[in-house]
C-alpha positions in Angstrom: 7.0 4.6 9.4 4.3 4.5 6.5 3.6 6.7 3.6 0.1 8.4 3.2 -0.3 5.7 0.2 1.2 2.7 2.1 -1.1 3.5 4.3 -4.5 2.9 1.7 -1.9 -0.3 0.4 -2.5 -1.3 3.7 -6.0 -0.3 5.5 -7.9 0.1 2.1 -8.9 -3.6 2.1 -9.8 -4.1 5.4 -12.9 -2.2 4.8 -13.2 0.8 2.3 -12.4 -2.5 0.1 -12.3 -5.8 0.5 -12.0 -7.9 -0.9 -15.3 -9.8 0.2 -17.7 -7.7 1.0 -17.0 -5.3 -2.0 -15.2 -7.0 -5.1 -16.6 -10.0 -4.0 -13.7 -12.7 -4.6 -12.6 -15.1 -3.3 -16.3 -16.3 -2.7 -16.4 -20.1 -2.5 -13.4 -20.7 0.1 -15.9 -18.3 2.8 -18.8 -20.8 2.6 -17.0 -24.0 2.7 -14.7 -23.6 5.6 -16.3 -21.4 7.5 -18.8 -23.7 9.3 -16.1 -24.2 12.5 -13.9 -20.7 13.4 -10.1 -22.6 13.8 -10.1 -23.5 10.1 -11.6 -20.1 9.1 -8.0 -18.2 11.1 -6.0 -20.7 9.2 -7.2 -20.9 5.8 -6.6 -16.5 6.9 -4.0 -17.2 7.7 -3.0 -19.1 5.0 -3.9 -17.6 2.0 -2.1 -14.2 3.7 1.2 -15.7 3.5 0.5 -16.9 0.0 -1.3 -13.4 -1.0 2.2 -11.6 0.3 5.0 -13.7 -0.9 3.8 -14.0 -4.1 3.2 -10.0 -4.2 6.6 -9.7 -3.8 8.7 -12.6 -5.2 6.1 -11.4 -9.0 7.8 -7.7 -8.1 10.6 -8.9 -7.4 10.8 -10.2 -10.8 7.7 -8.6 -12.4 10.6 -6.5 -15.0 12.2 -9.8 -16.2 8.3 -12.0 -16.9 7.3 -12.3 -20.4 4.0 -10.4 -21.6 2.6 -13.8 -23.1 2.6 -16.4 -20.8 2.8 -13.7 -17.3 -0.2 -16.0 -15.7 2.5 -19.2 -16.6 4.7 -17.3 -14.1 1.9 -16.5 -10.6 0.7 -20.3 -11.2 3.6 -21.9 -10.7 4.9 -18.7 -8.5 1.5 -19.8 -6.2 1.4 -23.2 -6.6 5.5 -23.6 -4.7 4.4 -21.3 -1.9 0.3 -23.0 -2.1 2.5 -26.4 -1.5 4.3 -25.2 1.0 1.5 -24.4 2.8 -0.1 -27.0 2.7 3.0 -29.0 4.1 3.7 -27.6 7.4 -0.3 -27.4 8.3 -0.1 -31.5 7.6 3.3 -31.1 10.0 2.4 -29.1 12.5 -1.7 -29.9 12.4 -3.5 -32.8 10.6 -6.2 -32.3 12.3 -7.0 -28.6 10.5 -5.1 -29.6 7.6 -7.8 -32.3 6.4 -10.8 -30.3 7.4 -9.5 -27.7 5.6 -9.3 -31.1 2.9 -9.0 -29.4 -1.0 -9.4 -25.9 -0.3 -5.5 -25.6 0.9 -4.8 -27.3 -2.4 -7.4 -24.3 -4.5 -6.1 -21.3 -2.9 -4.4 -21.4 -6.5 -7.5 -20.9 -7.8 -8.4 -17.8 -5.8 -9.6 -14.7 -7.5 -8.1 -12.4 -4.6 -4.2 -13.3 -5.4 -4.5 -13.6 -9.1 -6.8 -10.1 -9.0 -3.2 -8.3 -6.8 -1.1 -10.1 -8.9 -2.7 -9.2 -11.9 -3.0 -5.9 -10.4 -0.7 -4.3 -8.7 1.9 -7.0 -7.9 2.8 -6.7 -11.8 3.4 -2.7 -11.8 4.3 -1.8 -8.6 7.2 -2.1 -6.2 8.4 -5.4 -3.7 8.0 -3.1 -0.1 4.3 -1.8 -1.8 3.0 -5.5 -3.1 4.2 -6.7 0.4 1.0 -4.5 2.7 -0.9 -4.9 -0.4 -0.4 -8.4 -0.1 -1.0 -8.7 4.0 -4.2 -6.3 3.9 -5.8 -7.9 1.1 -4.8 -11.5 3.5 -5.5 -9.6 6.1 -8.9 -8.5 4.5 -9.7 -12.1 3.6 -9.2 -13.4 7.3 -11.1 -10.5 8.5 -14.6 -11.9 7.1 -13.4 -15.6 7.1 -13.5 -15.2 11.3 -16.9 -12.9 11.4 -18.9 -15.7 9.6 -16.6 -18.9 11.2 -17.6 -17.4 15.2 -21.4 -16.3 14.1 -21.9 -20.0 12.3 -19.9 -21.7 14.9 -21.3 -20.6 17.8 -25.2 -20.3 16.8 -25.2 -23.8 15.5 -22.7 -25.8 17.5 -23.0 -23.2 21.0 -18.9 -24.3 21.1 -15.9 -21.3 19.5 -12.8 -22.8 19.0 -14.1 -26.5 19.8 -15.2 -24.7 23.3 -18.6 -24.5 24.9 -19.3 -21.6 25.3 -23.2 -21.3 25.4 -23.6 -22.6 29.1 -25.5 -25.8 29.8 -27.9 -23.9 31.9 -29.8 -22.3 28.9 -29.9 -25.9 26.0 -31.2 -27.2 30.1 -33.9 -24.5 29.6 -34.5 -25.6 26.1 -32.0 -23.4 23.7 -31.6 -25.7 20.7 -28.7 -25.2 18.5 -29.7 -23.9 14.9 -28.7 -26.5 12.6 -28.5 -24.4 9.2 -26.0 -22.8 10.7 -23.6 -25.5 9.7 -24.9 -25.3 6.2 -23.3 -23.7 3.0 -26.5 -22.2 2.3 -26.2 -20.2 5.8 -22.2 -18.8 5.2 -23.8 -17.5 1.4 -27.0 -15.6 4.2 -24.3 -14.7 6.9 -21.6 -12.2 4.5 -24.7 -11.3 2.2 -25.3 -9.3 5.8 -22.3 -8.6 6.4 -22.3 -6.4 3.1 -25.7 -5.3 3.2 -24.0 -4.1 7.0 -21.0 -2.8 5.2 -23.0 -1.0 2.8 -25.6 1.2 4.9 -22.0 2.7 7.0 -20.8 3.5 3.5 -22.8 5.6 1.3 -19.5 5.8 -1.0 -20.5 2.4 -1.3 -24.7 1.8 -2.6 -25.4 2.1 -5.7 -27.7 5.1 -6.9 
């Protein structure tokens, strides 16, 4: 069972301290990979896996890392994990790997990862760090999935590549909103999510 502290570490990134809509981190990949739902899901899973295992590794070796090279060590750990994720994607889902292009490699520079390694893994145990990594990864993935859902649905009329808007609607004159698959609409969609989230969480509103 999770203690109260562990529950806060794990669940807070889902909403109250979400890395994307509260801390405003990792925005670049949110804009770049959410035109379709499948790449958004895969990117979310990839970041969650890398963040969870990087947190654990850094937590395990935190007392042996010289302070002046800690960033280099963190980058080496993250880079190794990203290479593993990239190779697994190329082996088992090459089409999505191509769709994500360089953005899997750019997980290395994702501010969420470096932020959690610096702020949490370097000062907490492996189990707490694992929960923090998984929680922040899921919080990040949730936003990607929500944005990807609306962009693909409204922009292409599909979800995960399957047609979901009936042909009858197109026969009546319905048209897909081509703007939804452009990067600026990802930013607007994220802004709408932030607005809804803050309107429901008064403690996040600025006075």
